[in-house]
C-alpha positions as CSV (number, residue, x, y, z in Angstrom):
1,M,-47.2,104.6,-0.5
2,K,-47.0,103.2,2.9
3,S,-48.3,99.8,1.7
4,I,-45.8,99.8,-1.2
5,R,-42.9,100.5,1.2
6,V,-44.0,97.6,3.5
7,L,-44.3,95.2,0.5
8,F,-40.8,96.2,-0.7
9,A,-39.4,95.6,2.8
10,L,-40.9,92.1,2.9
11,M,-39.5,91.2,-0.5
12,S,-36.0,92.3,0.5
13,L,-36.1,90.2,3.7
14,S,-37.2,87.1,1.7
15,L,-34.4,87.6,-0.8
16,F,-31.8,88.0,2.0
17,A,-33.0,84.8,3.7
18,A,-32.7,82.8,0.5
19,C,-29.2,84.0,-0.2
20,G,-28.2,83.2,3.4
21,D,-29.0,79.5,2.9
22,K,-26.5,78.8,0.2
23,G,-23.7,77.7,2.5
24,A,-25.9,75.6,4.8
25,E,-25.4,71.9,5.2
26,P,-28.2,69.6,4.0
27,A,-30.7,68.7,6.7
28,A,-30.5,65.3,8.3
29,T,-32.9,62.8,6.9
30,G,-32.9,60.2,9.7
31,E,-31.7,57.5,7.3
32,S,-28.5,55.4,7.9
33,P,-25.4,56.9,6.4
34,A,-24.5,55.7,2.9
35,A,-21.6,53.4,2.2
36,P,-18.3,55.2,1.5
37,V,-18.5,54.7,-2.3
38,A,-22.1,56.0,-2.5
39,T,-21.7,59.3,-0.5
40,A,-23.2,62.2,-2.4
41,P,-21.0,65.3,-3.1
42,A,-21.6,68.3,-0.9
43,A,-24.3,70.7,-2.1
44,R,-21.7,73.4,-3.0
45,E,-19.9,71.0,-5.4
46,P,-21.1,70.6,-9.0
47,A,-22.6,67.2,-9.8
48,P,-20.2,65.1,-11.9
49,T,-21.1,64.6,-15.6
50,P,-22.4,61.1,-16.1
51,A,-19.9,58.9,-18.1
52,E,-20.9,57.1,-21.2
53,P,-21.8,53.5,-20.3
54,A,-19.0,51.1,-21.4
55,P,-19.8,47.9,-23.3
56,A,-20.5,44.9,-21.0
57,E,-17.3,43.1,-22.1
58,N,-15.1,46.2,-21.3
59,T,-16.6,47.6,-18.0
60,A,-13.7,46.8,-15.6
61,A,-12.6,50.5,-15.9
62,A,-16.1,51.6,-14.8
63,F,-15.5,50.5,-11.2
64,D,-12.5,51.7,-9.0
65,I,-11.7,49.2,-6.3
66,N,-9.5,51.8,-4.6
67,R,-12.7,53.6,-3.5
68,I,-13.4,50.6,-1.2
69,P,-11.8,50.9,2.2
70,V,-9.5,48.0,3.3
71,T,-10.8,46.1,6.3
72,D,-9.2,43.7,8.7
73,K,-12.4,42.3,10.3
74,P,-12.6,38.5,10.6
75,L,-14.0,36.8,7.5
76,G,-13.7,33.0,7.9
77,E,-13.5,30.4,5.2
78,F,-14.8,30.5,1.6
79,P,-17.7,31.0,0.8
80,F,-17.8,32.9,4.1
81,F,-21.6,33.1,4.7
82,T,-24.2,30.6,5.7
83,P,-27.8,30.8,4.5
84,P,-30.4,32.4,6.8
85,E,-32.2,30.3,9.3
86,G,-34.9,28.2,7.6
87,Y,-33.1,28.1,4.3
88,K,-30.4,26.0,2.6
89,Y,-28.1,26.3,-0.4
90,V,-29.0,24.1,-3.4
91,S,-27.0,23.8,-6.7
92,C,-29.7,24.1,-9.3
93,G,-33.2,25.5,-10.0
94,N,-35.0,22.1,-9.9
95,C,-33.1,20.2,-7.2
96,T,-33.1,20.3,-3.5
97,Y,-29.5,19.2,-2.8
98,F,-26.1,20.9,-2.7
99,D,-23.4,19.6,-5.0
100,E,-20.0,21.2,-4.3
101,K,-18.7,20.3,-7.8
102,K,-21.5,22.2,-9.4
103,S,-21.5,25.2,-7.1
104,V,-17.8,25.7,-6.3
105,K,-15.3,26.4,-9.1
106,G,-11.6,26.7,-8.3
107,F,-11.2,29.3,-11.0
108,D,-14.0,30.9,-13.1
109,R,-15.4,34.3,-14.0
110,Y,-18.5,35.9,-12.5
111,Y,-20.1,39.2,-13.4
112,F,-21.3,41.7,-10.8
113,A,-23.5,44.7,-11.4
114,T,-21.9,48.0,-10.4
115,S,-24.6,50.2,-12.0
116,T,-27.7,49.7,-14.1
117,E,-25.6,49.5,-17.3
118,A,-22.2,48.1,-16.1
119,L,-20.9,44.7,-15.1
120,H,-17.6,44.1,-13.4
121,P,-15.9,40.7,-14.2
122,V,-14.2,39.0,-11.3
123,E,-12.0,35.9,-11.9
124,G,-11.0,33.5,-9.2
125,K,-12.7,31.0,-6.9
126,T,-16.5,31.2,-7.3
127,F,-19.6,30.0,-5.5
128,R,-23.1,30.2,-6.8
129,V,-26.3,28.7,-5.4
130,R,-30.0,29.2,-5.0
131,L,-31.8,29.4,-1.7
132,Y,-34.4,26.8,-0.9
133,G,-36.9,27.4,1.9
134,T,-36.7,24.2,4.0
135,E,-39.8,25.1,6.1
136,K,-41.8,26.1,3.0
137,Q,-40.3,23.4,0.8
138,A,-40.1,25.9,-2.0
139,F,-37.8,28.1,-4.2
140,H,-40.3,30.8,-4.7
141,N,-42.4,33.1,-2.4
142,L,-39.5,33.4,0.0
143,E,-39.1,36.0,2.6
144,E,-37.0,38.3,0.4
145,L,-36.5,41.2,2.7
146,L,-35.5,38.9,5.6
147,I,-32.9,37.2,3.3
148,E,-31.5,40.4,1.9
149,R,-31.3,42.1,5.3
150,N,-29.6,39.0,6.9
151,Y,-26.9,39.0,4.2
152,E,-26.5,42.8,4.3
153,N,-26.0,42.8,8.1
154,A,-23.5,39.9,8.0
155,I,-21.5,41.3,5.0
156,V,-21.3,44.8,6.5
157,A,-20.2,43.3,9.8
158,A,-17.4,41.6,7.9
159,G,-16.2,45.0,6.5
160,G,-18.2,44.8,3.3
161,V,-19.5,47.7,1.3
162,K,-22.7,47.7,-0.8
163,V,-21.7,49.1,-4.2
164,F,-25.0,48.6,-6.1
165,D,-28.6,48.0,-5.3
166,G,-31.1,48.1,-8.2
167,K,-32.3,46.5,-11.4
168,P,-29.7,46.3,-14.2
169,D,-30.7,47.1,-17.7
170,Y,-31.3,43.6,-19.3
171,Y,-30.1,44.5,-22.7
172,K,-27.0,46.5,-21.7
173,T,-25.8,43.9,-19.2
174,Y,-27.0,40.3,-19.6
175,K,-27.9,40.3,-23.3
176,A,-24.6,42.2,-24.1
177,L,-22.5,39.3,-22.8
178,D,-21.7,36.4,-25.2
179,R,-23.4,33.1,-25.0
180,V,-21.0,31.6,-22.5
181,D,-20.4,34.6,-20.2
182,N,-24.1,35.3,-19.7
183,Q,-24.3,32.0,-17.8
184,R,-21.7,33.4,-15.5
185,Y,-23.9,36.4,-14.6
186,G,-26.9,34.6,-13.1
187,P,-30.1,32.8,-14.1
188,S,-31.5,34.2,-17.3
189,E,-35.0,34.5,-15.8
190,A,-33.6,36.8,-13.0
191,A,-31.0,38.6,-15.1
192,N,-32.7,42.0,-15.0
193,D,-34.3,41.6,-11.5
194,R,-33.1,43.6,-8.5
195,R,-29.6,42.8,-7.5
196,Q,-27.4,43.8,-4.6
197,T,-23.6,43.8,-5.0
198,Y,-21.1,44.0,-2.1
199,V,-17.3,44.1,-2.0
200,I,-15.1,43.1,0.9
201,R,-11.6,44.5,0.3
202,R,-8.8,43.1,2.5
203,A,-5.1,43.3,2.4
204,D,-5.0,39.6,1.5
205,A,-8.2,39.2,-0.5
206,E,-10.8,40.9,-2.7
207,V,-14.3,39.3,-2.3
208,W,-17.4,40.1,-4.4
209,I,-20.9,39.1,-3.4
210,D,-24.2,39.1,-5.3
211,V,-27.6,38.7,-3.7
212,S,-30.6,38.6,-6.0
213,C,-34.2,38.0,-4.8
214,A,-37.1,38.3,-7.3
215,Y,-38.2,35.3,-9.3
216,D,-36.3,33.3,-6.6
217,C,-33.2,34.0,-4.5
218,T,-29.6,33.4,-5.6
219,F,-26.4,34.0,-3.8
220,A,-22.9,34.2,-5.4
221,V,-19.4,34.8,-4.2
222,A,-16.2,35.4,-6.1
223,Q,-12.8,35.7,-4.4
224,K,-10.4,37.3,-6.9
225,G,-7.4,35.1,-7.6
226,E,-4.9,33.9,-10.2
227,M,-5.4,30.8,-12.4
228,K,-2.9,28.0,-11.8
229,Q,-1.4,27.1,-15.2
230,S,-1.6,23.4,-15.5
231,V,-1.4,22.8,-19.3
232,G,2.0,22.5,-20.7
233,L,3.3,22.4,-24.3
234,I,3.6,18.9,-25.9
235,P,6.8,19.0,-28.0
236,A,6.8,17.6,-31.5
237,S,8.8,14.5,-30.4
238,E,6.1,13.5,-27.8
239,M,3.4,14.1,-30.4
240,K,5.1,11.7,-32.7
241,D,5.5,9.0,-29.9
242,A,1.7,9.3,-29.1
243,L,0.7,9.1,-32.7
244,D,2.9,6.0,-33.2
245,K,1.5,4.3,-30.0
246,E,-2.1,5.5,-29.9
247,G,-2.7,6.9,-33.4
248,H,-4.0,10.2,-32.0
249,V,-3.0,12.9,-29.4
250,A,-5.3,15.4,-27.6
251,L,-4.1,19.0,-27.6
252,Y,-5.5,21.9,-25.6
253,I,-5.5,24.9,-27.9
254,N,-7.0,28.1,-26.5
255,F,-9.5,29.9,-28.7
256,D,-11.4,33.1,-28.1
257,V,-14.6,32.4,-26.2
258,D,-17.2,30.9,-28.5
259,K,-15.0,31.6,-31.6
260,A,-12.5,29.9,-33.8
261,T,-9.7,32.5,-33.3
262,I,-6.5,30.9,-31.9
263,R,-5.3,32.8,-29.0
264,P,-1.6,34.1,-29.0
265,E,-0.6,31.8,-26.1
266,S,-1.5,28.7,-28.1
267,Q,0.4,29.6,-31.3
268,D,3.4,27.6,-29.9
269,I,1.3,24.5,-30.0
270,V,0.5,25.0,-33.7
271,T,4.2,25.6,-34.3
272,E,5.0,22.2,-32.6
273,I,2.5,20.5,-35.0
274,F,4.3,22.2,-37.9
275,K,7.6,20.9,-36.6
276,L,6.1,17.4,-36.3
277,L,5.0,17.5,-39.9
278,E,8.2,19.1,-41.2
279,A,10.3,16.4,-39.5
280,N,8.2,13.6,-40.8
281,P,7.4,14.4,-44.5
282,D,5.4,11.1,-45.0
283,L,3.1,11.8,-42.1
284,K,-0.5,12.8,-42.9
285,I,-2.9,13.9,-40.2
286,R,-6.6,14.8,-39.6
287,I,-7.2,17.7,-37.3
288,E,-10.4,17.1,-35.2
289,G,-12.3,19.7,-33.3
290,H,-14.3,18.8,-30.1
291,T,-16.4,20.8,-27.7
292,D,-18.2,20.2,-24.4
293,N,-22.0,19.8,-24.3
294,T,-22.8,23.4,-23.2
295,G,-25.2,25.0,-25.5
296,E,-27.0,23.8,-28.7
297,A,-25.7,20.8,-30.5
298,A,-25.8,22.5,-33.9
299,H,-23.8,25.4,-32.6
300,N,-21.2,23.2,-31.1
301,Q,-20.9,21.2,-34.3
302,T,-20.2,24.3,-36.3
303,L,-17.8,25.7,-33.7
304,S,-15.8,22.4,-33.7
305,E,-15.5,22.5,-37.5
306,N,-14.4,26.1,-37.5
307,R,-11.7,25.5,-34.9
308,A,-10.4,22.5,-36.7
309,S,-10.3,24.6,-39.9
310,A,-8.4,27.3,-38.1
311,V,-5.6,25.0,-37.2
312,F,-5.7,23.5,-40.7
313,G,-5.3,27.0,-42.2
314,S,-2.5,27.9,-39.8
315,L,-0.5,24.9,-41.0
316,L,-1.2,25.7,-44.6
317,A,0.1,29.2,-44.0
318,K,3.3,27.7,-42.6
319,G,3.9,25.7,-45.8
320,I,2.5,22.3,-45.1
321,P,0.9,20.9,-48.3
322,Q,-2.9,20.6,-48.3
323,N,-2.8,16.9,-49.3
324,R,-1.2,16.0,-46.0
325,L,-4.0,17.5,-43.9
326,E,-7.7,17.0,-43.2
327,A,-10.0,18.9,-40.9
328,K,-13.2,17.7,-39.3
329,G,-15.5,18.8,-36.4
330,F,-17.3,16.4,-34.0
331,G,-19.1,18.9,-31.7
332,A,-19.8,17.3,-28.3
333,S,-20.3,13.8,-29.8
334,N,-17.0,12.3,-28.6
335,P,-16.4,13.3,-25.0
336,I,-13.4,11.9,-23.1
337,A,-14.5,13.1,-19.7
338,D,-17.7,13.8,-17.7
339,N,-19.5,16.8,-19.0
340,K,-21.2,17.2,-15.6
341,T,-18.1,18.8,-14.1
342,E,-16.1,21.9,-15.1
343,E,-12.9,19.8,-15.2
344,G,-14.6,17.3,-17.5
345,R,-15.9,19.9,-19.8
346,A,-12.4,21.5,-20.0
347,K,-10.9,18.2,-21.1
348,N,-13.6,17.7,-23.7
349,R,-12.9,21.1,-25.3
350,R,-9.9,19.9,-27.3
351,V,-8.2,19.5,-30.7
352,E,-7.0,16.1,-31.6
353,I,-4.4,15.1,-34.1
354,V,-5.1,11.8,-35.7
355,K,-2.6,9.8,-37.8
356,L,-4.0,8.9,-41.3
C-alpha cells in the first residue's frame, strides 16, 4: 500500500508540472529574430488555417504590403545595390558584359515569390542581371552563401524585410504563367531553385528584390511605379492623310497578352477605323498583323493572323461590307524597329492599315 501511495503522489506531481507550463513563453533558441512579417504567433494562439493557393496570375491578394514596416533609411539610386566584391553584373547567360538597354526597363512587370505557391507581380522600373565571377571567370560554382549574405546584410541595412526564402513549386509558379510572363520571372533553368525575396517599403517608394543562387546567381530589382502613357489615338482624318501619302498607317492596338482579344482601351482605335471607312465608301483596306521576334516563329505567325482577323471581325460587326476588307498576318517578318530593345519590340507589335 505504501508503494502505491508513493506512485500516486509522483503521478500527481508530474501532472501538476505539465499543466503549469501552458502559459510559459517559448524558450529562446539563440537564433536571430525573424522579420516582422515572418513572426510566428504566440503559443497560446491557434495556428491560422492555411489559405487555398491562388492561381499564379491572380496572386496579388496573397501578399499584404501593409505588413511591411515603412522605413526612412537611406537607399540611394536605382538599382540601389552593387555586386559583391569579386563579381560584376552581366546582361545575359552567355555574355560577360553589362548592357543597360537589356537589363534596365523603364516600365515592365516582374514576378516575386512570396510563398512556395504564390507569385506577386510588380510593375514599374526593373533591373535584372546575372552575376559573373571576375576572379573565377565563371557564371557557375560561385560563392553562393557569400553572395546571398552580402545582399541580405545590405538590404536589411536599407530597411528591407525578407518575405520569402525557399524553393517555389515549379508547376504552380513558373509553369502557371503564360509564355510571355514566365520570362519576367527568371531564367527557366533556375525557376524552381531557391529564391530569396525582399521588400523595402518607403513613404516614397516600394522596392522588391529577388536573389537566386543555384544553377547560377541572378539579381533582380523592381521599383513599383506607374506607366507613362505615350500612345495617343490617331483620328480617322489623320489615318486618311497617312493612307493618301504613304499607303499605310501603323496602329498600336492593345490585345490581351499572347492572345487576339482586343482590350477595352483600344476599342476607340477600331471605332476610328470604322469612321474612316464610313466616311470614304470607296476605300478598301487590308488589315495586317505584326509581332516582335520573341518566341517561336510559327506561334508569332498564327498570333499575327488572329489579331488581324479580330480587327477584321470587329469592323464587320460594325457594318463594314466584307468586300472592302482583307486580313493578313506577317508574324515577325516585317519589323520596323530593332528587336534587340524593348522599345523596338513594342514598335514592332502593331496592326497596320494598308490602302488597296
